[in-house]
VOBA-1610 file (N, C-alpha, C; in pm, whole numbers, padded with zeros to 5 digits, always signed):
BEGIN
Met+00110-00131-00016Met+00009+00005+00028Met+00098+00118-00004Ile+00038+00247-00064Ile+00091+00397-00066Ile-00001+00482-00005Tyr+00067+00527+00080Tyr-00048+00646+00122Tyr+00027+00792+00045Ile-00077+00867+00052Ile-00021+01002+00021Ile-00127+01068+00090Tyr-00079+01152+00191Tyr-00168+01235+00216Tyr-00143+01412+00141Asn-00273+01478+00116Asn-00270+01589+00062Asn-00349+01729+00137Asp-00316+01828+00156Asp-00405+01949+00136Asp-00342+02066+00048Phe-00403+02212+00122Phe-00352+02278+00021Phe-00220+02347-00007Gly-00126+02326+00114Gly+00013+02365+00094Gly+00104+02254+00117Gly+00057+02147+00185Gly+00142+02017+00178Gly+00214+02030+00313Thr+00241+02112+00419Thr+00347+02096+00518Thr+00297+02139+00623His+00138+02127+00647His+00101+02139+00790His+00071+02014+00854Thr-00102+02031+00824Thr-00149+01907+00829Thr-00078+01772+00763Thr-00050+01771+00640Thr-00012+01651+00579Thr+00099+01604+00599Ser+00202+01708+00717Ser+00290+01662+00744Ser+00286+01614+00930Leu+00166+01658+01014Leu+00133+01584+01118Leu+00082+01463+01065Ala-00022+01451+00972Ala-00047+01300+00944Ala+00062+01199+00925Ala+00120+01273+00859Ala+00255+01161+00815Ala+00329+01123+00944Ala+00338+01219+01011Ala+00415+01203+01154Ala+00313+01105+01223Tyr+00198+01131+01244Tyr+00115+01029+01319Tyr+00107+00898+01274His+00120+00898+01115His+00102+00775+01096His+00222+00658+01069Leu+00339+00732+01091Leu+00495+00657+01133Leu+00505+00680+01242His+00447+00715+01368His+00406+00692+01483His+00544+00790+01555Leu+00576+00894+01476Leu+00689+01033+01493Leu+00637+01087+01653Leu+00484+01085+01619Leu+00422+01199+01744Leu+00332+01075+01785Lys+00345+01107+01938Lys+00250+01017+02022Lys+00142+01080+02063Arg+00007+00985+02125Arg-00080+01054+02158Arg-00075+01121+02258Gly-00172+01256+02276Gly-00128+01336+02384Gly-00132+01471+02367Asn-00144+01575+02447Asn-00070+01689+02387Asn+00050+01711+02347Leu+00041+01791+02226Leu+00155+01816+02163Leu+00244+01987+02209Thr+00388+01973+02239Thr+00435+02098+02291Thr+00494+02164+02158Lys+00520+02269+02181Lys+00564+02345+02051Lys+00687+02295+01986Lys+00771+02210+02091Lys+00905+02146+02024Lys+00866+01980+01908Asp+00764+01961+01984Asp+00699+01833+01915Asp+00639+01876+01783Ile+00578+01964+01763Ile+00497+02023+01660Ile+00632+02082+01551Leu+00715+02177+01590Leu+00827+02223+01515Leu+00927+02116+01459Ser+00935+01983+01513Ser+01024+01901+01520Ser+00970+01793+01395Val+00837+01827+01341Val+00793+01732+01266Val+00882+01760+01149Pro+00927+01666+01070Pro+00965+01677+00915Pro+00875+01746+00838Phe+00905+01830+00772Phe+00852+01928+00659Phe+00774+02038+00705Phe+00740+02051+00878Phe+00626+02117+00911Phe+00671+02282+00917Asn+00581+02312+00825Asn+00619+02463+00802Asn+00756+02510+00711Gln+00779+02408+00649Gln+00955+02405+00582Gln+00908+02452+00433Leu+00769+02427+00387Leu+00765+02400+00241Leu+00710+02549+00165Thr+00754+02578+00055Thr+00689+02701-00044Thr+00608+02669-00153Lys+00554+02773-00204Lys+00484+02769-00348Lys+00555+02676-00443Lys+00676+02715-00462Lys+00765+02594-00512Lys+00773+02467-00533Asp+00733+02426-00396Asp+00717+02266-00340Asp+00565+02256-00392Thr+00504+02301-00438Thr+00351+02256-00480Thr+00361+02144-00565Gly+00253+02052-00560Gly+00257+01983-00684Gly+00394+01844-00676His+00454+01864-00572His+00610+01781-00558His+00525+01694-00452Ile+00584+01531-00443Ile+00555+01425-00397Ile+00672+01398-00266Phe+00636+01457-00142Phe+00795+01429-00041Phe+00759+01294+00044Tyr+00851+01222+00046Tyr+00836+01081+00097Tyr+00876+01087+00294His+00793+01071+00335His+00827+01073+00498His+00887+00932+00539Gly+00850+00825+00479Gly+00930+00696+00561Gly+00797+00596+00563Met+00854+00497+00574Met+00799+00358+00561Met+00688+00325+00732Asp+00585+00297+00696Asp+00537+00235+00833Asp+00526+00123+00864Glu+00467+00073+00966Glu+00507-00048+01035Glu+00477-00168+00986Glu+00418-00155+00874Glu+00361-00299+00773Glu+00474-00248+00648Asp+00534-00165+00648Asp+00662-00126+00523Asp+00551-00071+00393Asn+00484+00032+00441Asn+00381+00107+00369Asn+00448+00227+00331Pro+00497+00333+00231Pro+00538+00423+00238Pro+00435+00562+00228Val+00506+00649+00264Val+00385+00726+00325Val+00443+00880+00254Tyr+00367+00946+00191Tyr+00419+01078+00093Tyr+00308+01167+00161Thr+00357+01293+00109Thr+00258+01426+00121Thr+00274+01490-00011Ile+00168+01584-00020Ile+00161+01635-00181Ile+00072+01823-00130Gly+00115+01915-00162Gly+00080+02019-00168Gly+00001+02056-00276Arg-00155+02087-00302Arg-00212+02115-00397Arg-00233+02244-00452Arg-00229+02317-00354Arg-00282+02471-00339Arg-00407+02438-00368Asn-00449+02555-00469Asn-00617+02552-00497Asn-00651+02475-00669Ser-00534+02408-00664Ser-00600+02325-00791Ser-00637+02213-00740Lys-00787+02207-00875Lys-00849+02068-00815Lys-00814+02007-00929Tyr-00703+01994-00987Tyr-00640+01915-01096Tyr-00567+01791-01050Val-00491+01835-00922Val-00374+01721-00873Val-00419+01630-00864Val-00515+01618-00764Val-00523+01475-00718Val-00631+01378-00864Pro-00719+01410-00921Pro-00749+01332-01031Pro-00618+01312-01126Ala-00535+01406-01156Ala-00378+01364-01226Ala-00324+01259-01161Leu-00327+01289-01029Leu-00234+01163-00975Leu-00296+01026-00898Thr-00436+01064-00932Thr-00528+00928-00947Thr-00485+00839-01050Asp-00543+00902-01179Asp-00506+00841-01296Asp-00373+00795-01333Leu-00266+00882-01300Leu-00110+00826-01307Leu-00134+00696-01251Ser-00185+00718-01126Ser-00134+00599-01032Ser-00207+00458-01114Glu-00322+00478-01184Glu-00415+00406-01223Glu-00317+00310-01380Ile-00295+00448-01450Ile-00190+00412-01547Ile-00079+00308-01525Leu-00033+00360-01420Leu+00131+00292-01380Leu+00087+00174-01340Leu-00020+00141-01261Leu-00053+00020-01131Leu-00094-00089-01296Asn-00147-00069-01377Asn-00210-00125-01494Asn-00102-00147-01613Arg-00043-00063-01601Arg+00077-00071-01685Arg+00182-00167-01660Tyr+00190-00183-01513Tyr+00299-00279-01468Tyr+00271-00362-01414Gly+00121-00418-01404Gly+00057-00553-01387Gly+00060-00562-01225Gln+00084-00407-01159Gln+00113-00381-01003Gln-00052-00450-00936Arg-00023-00515-00812Arg-00173-00519-00713Arg-00123-00405-00616Glu-00077-00322-00599Glu-00044-00246-00503Glu-00174-00181-00494Lys-00206-00051-00343Lys-00313-00020-00357Lys-00236+00127-00317Ile-00322+00206-00357Ile-00251+00379-00337Ile-00398+00431-00294Ile-00324+00522-00164Ile-00461+00561-00086Ile-00421+00754-00067Ile-00503+00794-00113Ile-00509+00964-00133Ile-00601+00996-00012Ser-00549+01083+00094Ser-00622+01121+00134Ser-00582+01245+00208Asn-00708+01304+00183Asn-00737+01489+00207Asn-00742+01527+00351Thr-00644+01607+00380Thr-00616+01659+00549Thr-00665+01750+00562Ser-00719+01865+00455Ser-00788+01962+00454Ser-00900+01962+00538Pro-00979+01889+00576Pro-01097+01921+00679Pro-01055+01921+00795Thr-00940+01900+00841Thr-00877+01902+00988Thr-00809+02030+01015Val-00798+02127+00935Val-00760+02245+00950Val-00840+02363+00995Pro-00774+02414+01099Pro-00887+02519+01228Pro-00838+02609+01161Pro-00926+02743+01190Pro-00903+02875+01134Pro-00718+02909+01182Leu-00698+02940+01298Leu-00559+02957+01337Leu-00450+02893+01253Met-00446+02752+01204Met-00379+02721+01136Met-00376+02780+00987Thr-00494+02844+00924Thr-00488+02882+00841Thr-00430+03029+00815Ala-00445+03091+00934Ala-00393+03211+00942Ala-00268+03194+00949Gly-00198+03096+01022Gly-00061+03092+01071Gly+00012+03081+00953Gly-00051+02983+00861Gly+00052+02896+00732Gly+00001+03106+00663Phe-00059+03151+00632Phe-00042+03266+00543Phe+00056+03361+00601Phe+00079+03375+00742Phe+00149+03469+00779Phe+00327+03406+00768Ser+00317+03282+00790Ser+00430+03227+00808Ser+00499+03204+00640Arg+00422+03138+00558Arg+00435+03088+00451Arg+00445+03188+00327Glu+00327+03268+00305Glu+00296+03353+00224Glu+00379+03462+00233Leu+00364+03544+00393Leu+00420+03693+00421Leu+00533+03673+00479Arg+00622+03547+00497Arg+00727+03525+00575Arg+00758+03600+00682Met+00611+03623+00753Met+00630+03636+00892Met+00623+03566+01033Asp+00756+03490+01016Asp+00729+03361+01125Asp+00656+03409+01274Trp+00738+03554+01305Trp+00727+03580+01446Trp+00565+03598+01479Ile+00468+03589+01368Ile+00312+03575+01365Ile+00294+03451+01338Gly+00340+03388+01246Gly+00267+03309+01209Gly+00281+03156+01269Val+00444+03119+01303Val+00437+03013+01395Val+00395+02972+01511Pro+00358+03109+01615Pro+00286+03033+01732Pro+00134+03031+01698Leu+00069+03094+01586Leu-00075+03074+01537Leu-00054+02902+01477Leu+00047+02873+01411Leu+00026+02717+01353Leu+00061+02617+01442Val+00156+02684+01595Val+00144+02580+01677Val+00016+02579+01778Lys-00076+02665+01799Lys-00172+02693+01851Lys-00262+02597+01787Gly-00289+02627+01651Gly-00388+02537+01534Gly-00332+02383+01560Ala-00222+02352+01555Ala-00195+02222+01562Ala-00237+02166+01672Gln-00233+02223+01775Gln-00245+02182+01937Gln-00416+02156+01918Gln-00444+02249+01842Gln-00625+02236+01835Gln-00698+02138+01789Cys-00623+02072+01674Cys-00643+01999+01534Cys-00554+01822+01565His-00488+01826+01653His-00383+01717+01658His-00499+01565+01654Cys-00580+01579+01751Cys-00681+01488+01766Cys-00767+01437+01652Leu-00781+01564+01573Leu-00872+01496+01441Leu-00817+01460+01359Ile-00668+01520+01340Ile-00525+01413+01236Ile-00546+01280+01282Gln-00512+01260+01394Gln-00506+01162+01437Gln-00619+01050+01411His-00753+01089+01436His-00832+01037+01371His-00877+00990+01220Leu-00842+01107+01151Leu-00845+01096+01018Leu-00742+00985+00965Val-00595+00972+01009Val-00515+00885+01029Val-00520+00731+01009Glu-00622+00730+01128Glu-00673+00598+01188Glu-00796+00558+01080Glu-00857+00658+01056Glu-00981+00643+00966Glu-00937+00617+00798Thr-00822+00664+00767Thr-00743+00631+00663Thr-00663+00509+00648Lys-00648+00454+00738Lys-00589+00313+00764Lys-00673+00190+00757Gln-00797+00226+00801Gln-00916+00121+00832Gln-00995+00107+00681Val-01004+00237+00620Val-01047+00229+00450Val-00948+00166+00366Ala-00832+00207+00407Ala-00723+00128+00312Ala-00736-00030+00327Ala-00740-00081+00432Ala-00733-00244+00449Ala-00868-00321+00408Ala-00978-00219+00437Ala-01103-00247+00381Ala-01137-00297+00264Ser-01076-00163+00179Ser-01129-00161+00039Ser-01067-00214-00084His-01127-00267-00186His-01109-00372-00265His-01034-00272-00374Glu-01049-00146-00394Glu-00997-00097-00538Glu-00869-00076-00499Gln-00788-00085-00608Gln-00638-00027-00628Gln-00610+00108-00587Val-00689+00208-00639Val-00673+00338-00595Val-00777+00407-00546Val-00766+00426-00411Val-00893+00509-00329Val-00836+00632-00291Val-00948+00752-00339Val-00921+00866-00275Val-01033+00888-00173Leu-00979+00948-00022Leu-01072+01013+00048Leu-01038+01130+00062Glu-01154+01175+00022Glu-01207+01365-00021Glu-01209+01429+00150Asn-01277+01336+00276Asn-01278+01343+00380Asn-01366+01498+00420Lys-01495+01444+00425Lys-01597+01566+00463Lys-01552+01652+00546Lys-01588+01776+00554Lys-01596+01879+00683Lys-01636+01806+00789Tyr-01591+01869+00930Tyr-01638+01796+01065Tyr-01782+01894+01066Gln-01846+01831+01143Gln-01955+01848+01198Gln-01951+01930+01313Tyr-02031+02051+01345Tyr-02027+02116+01454Tyr-02134+02092+01533Arg-02159+02164+01651Arg-02237+02173+01752Arg-02199+02242+01860Gly-02232+02355+01883Gly-02213+02453+01965Gly-02098+02531+01977Gly-02034+02536+01840Gly-01870+02591+01799Gly-01778+02519+01780Lys-01836+02380+01861Lys-01716+02256+01862Lys-01703+02150+01767Arg-01617+02138+01738Arg-01604+02040+01632Arg-01619+01889+01691Ile-01748+01832+01656Ile-01801+01680+01739Ile-01770+01541+01667Ser-01761+01581+01505Ser-01787+01429+01440Ser-01668+01470+01297Tyr-01651+01343+01280Tyr-01579+01358+01086Tyr-01631+01222+01025Lys-01660+01277+00933Lys-01696+01177+00844Lys-01610+01171+00688Ser-01589+00997+00690Ser-01484+00993+00563Ser-01595+00972+00460Glu-01531+01003+00344Glu-01613+00994+00217Glu-01503+00922+00087Glu-01531+00842+00060Glu-01432+00760-00057Glu-01508+00764-00164Tyr-01355+00827-00246Tyr-01428+00818-00383Tyr-01311+00721-00474Ile-01354+00642-00564Ile-01271+00581-00659Ile-01275+00596-00781
//
C-alpha cells in the first residue's frame, strides 16, 4: 500500500498526518517542540506545490508521502489517473490511498500558514500554527486511523478519500465523516 496525504500547502496538516501515521508523534498533548520537529512542518513553499515528499515507511512497510495541491482541483485527479496507468501498465496489485487532510485545518492554522509561508512573518505565523496544531491534532490522529481502516477494507487499487468537513455543535467540532471516491 502507498499512502499519500494531501492538502493546500502540503506542509502543516499533511506533515502532522504523516508523523502520526509513522508514529513519530505520540497520542496526547503536543508541545511546540513536538510540532516544530515534525519533518517538513512549515518548511515548504509555493515552489514545492505538486511535488510528492517521502516521509518514511510505516510499521507494515508501506511508504507514506505528502503533496501540496494549492487551489488546483486537478492535482488529485491527475495523481489518481497516473496511479491507475502505472498500476495497469506494470501489472501491480498495489493499493494507493490518497487522503485529504484539509478538513482538519482550524482557522488559526490557516492564518498561521498565511503569515508564515505567504508573508514570511514567522514571528506571527509560527505561534498561530503551533496553537492550530494543538487544536487539531486529535482530528488528524482520527483521520489517519480512518484512512488506514478504509485502506485495509477497500478492494479498489486507487482510493481517494476526500474526507468531509467536520460537523459542529455549539461551535465545537464533534464528528468526522470520511467519504470515499474511487
